[in-house]
Each structure stands twice: as structure tokens, then as C-alpha cells.
C-alpha positions in Angstrom: 13.9 15.8 54.1 14.4 15.1 50.4 12.2 16.6 47.7 10.8 14.0 45.3 9.0 14.5 42.0 6.0 12.5 41.0 4.2 12.4 37.6 0.5 11.9 37.1 -0.2 9.5 34.1 -3.7 11.0 33.5 -3.0 14.8 33.8 0.7 14.6 32.8 1.6 17.1 35.6 4.5 16.9 38.0 4.0 17.1 41.7 6.9 17.9 44.1 6.6 16.5 47.6 8.9 16.6 50.7 9.0 13.1 52.2 11.2 11.0 54.3 13.3 8.6 52.1 11.5 5.5 53.5 8.2 6.8 52.0 9.8 7.9 48.6 8.3 5.0 46.5 4.8 5.4 47.9 2.4 7.0 45.3 1.1 10.5 45.8 -2.5 11.7 45.1 -2.8 14.0 42.2 -4.3 17.4 43.2 -6.2 17.6 39.9 -7.7 14.2 39.1 -7.1 12.5 42.5 -5.4 9.6 40.7 -2.0 8.2 41.8 1.2 9.8 40.8 4.3 7.6 40.3 7.7 8.8 41.4 10.0 10.1 38.6 13.5 11.2 38.4 14.5 14.5 39.9 17.6 16.6 39.6 19.4 17.7 42.8 22.2 20.0 43.8 25.0 19.4 46.2 26.6 22.3 48.0 29.9 21.9 49.8 30.7 23.9 52.9 34.3 24.2 51.8 33.5 25.6 48.3 35.7 28.5 47.3 34.3 32.0 47.4 33.0 33.3 44.1 35.4 35.5 42.1 33.9 38.6 40.6 35.4 40.5 37.7 35.6 44.3 37.5 33.8 46.1 34.7 37.2 46.9 33.1 38.1 43.2 33.1 34.8 42.2 31.6 35.1 44.9 28.8 38.7 43.7 28.0 37.5 40.1 27.8 34.6 40.9 25.5 36.1 43.5 23.2 39.7 42.2 23.0 43.1 44.1 22.8 43.2 47.3 20.9 39.5 48.1 21.1 39.1 51.9 20.9 36.5 52.0 23.8 38.8 50.0 26.1 42.1 51.9 25.7 43.0 53.8 28.9 42.3 57.5 28.5 45.2 60.0 29.0 44.8 62.7 31.4 45.4 66.1 29.9 
């Protein structure tokens, strides 16, 4: 069931409501003033099942990317 956002013109608050799409345009009662909230625009996210796995960098790769080549703290230390 989609999540819709409704805005109360009196209180200026946003109310989120899970509703079937066929009831999306019906107004919602404001929990504060009990007026009618009109449906507004809401952002959504799409997640694909075939999305690639995230790639994580090692701490050494992050340090090299942040500090750049020749940084004294990023130079590999020699074993004595």
C-alpha cells in the first residue's frame, strides 16, 4: 500500500497515511484541528532487486583519496 502525504491548510502540518491508490485523493482528517487535509506531493524511492552490491573502500584507500599522493601519513612504513 502506498504512503501518501497530506497537508492541513489550517495547522500547516503534514500527515502521512497508508492508503490504497483508489482512495489517494480523498481528504484526511487533521489530528490537531480535525479539519480536512489535502493530498500533497511526496517523494518516493525505487529499489531494484538486481541492484549491484555496494562497494566498500578500505581505510587505506580512503586515506589515499583524501590526502593525495606523497602525504607523509599515507606513505607505507618500512619494516626495520
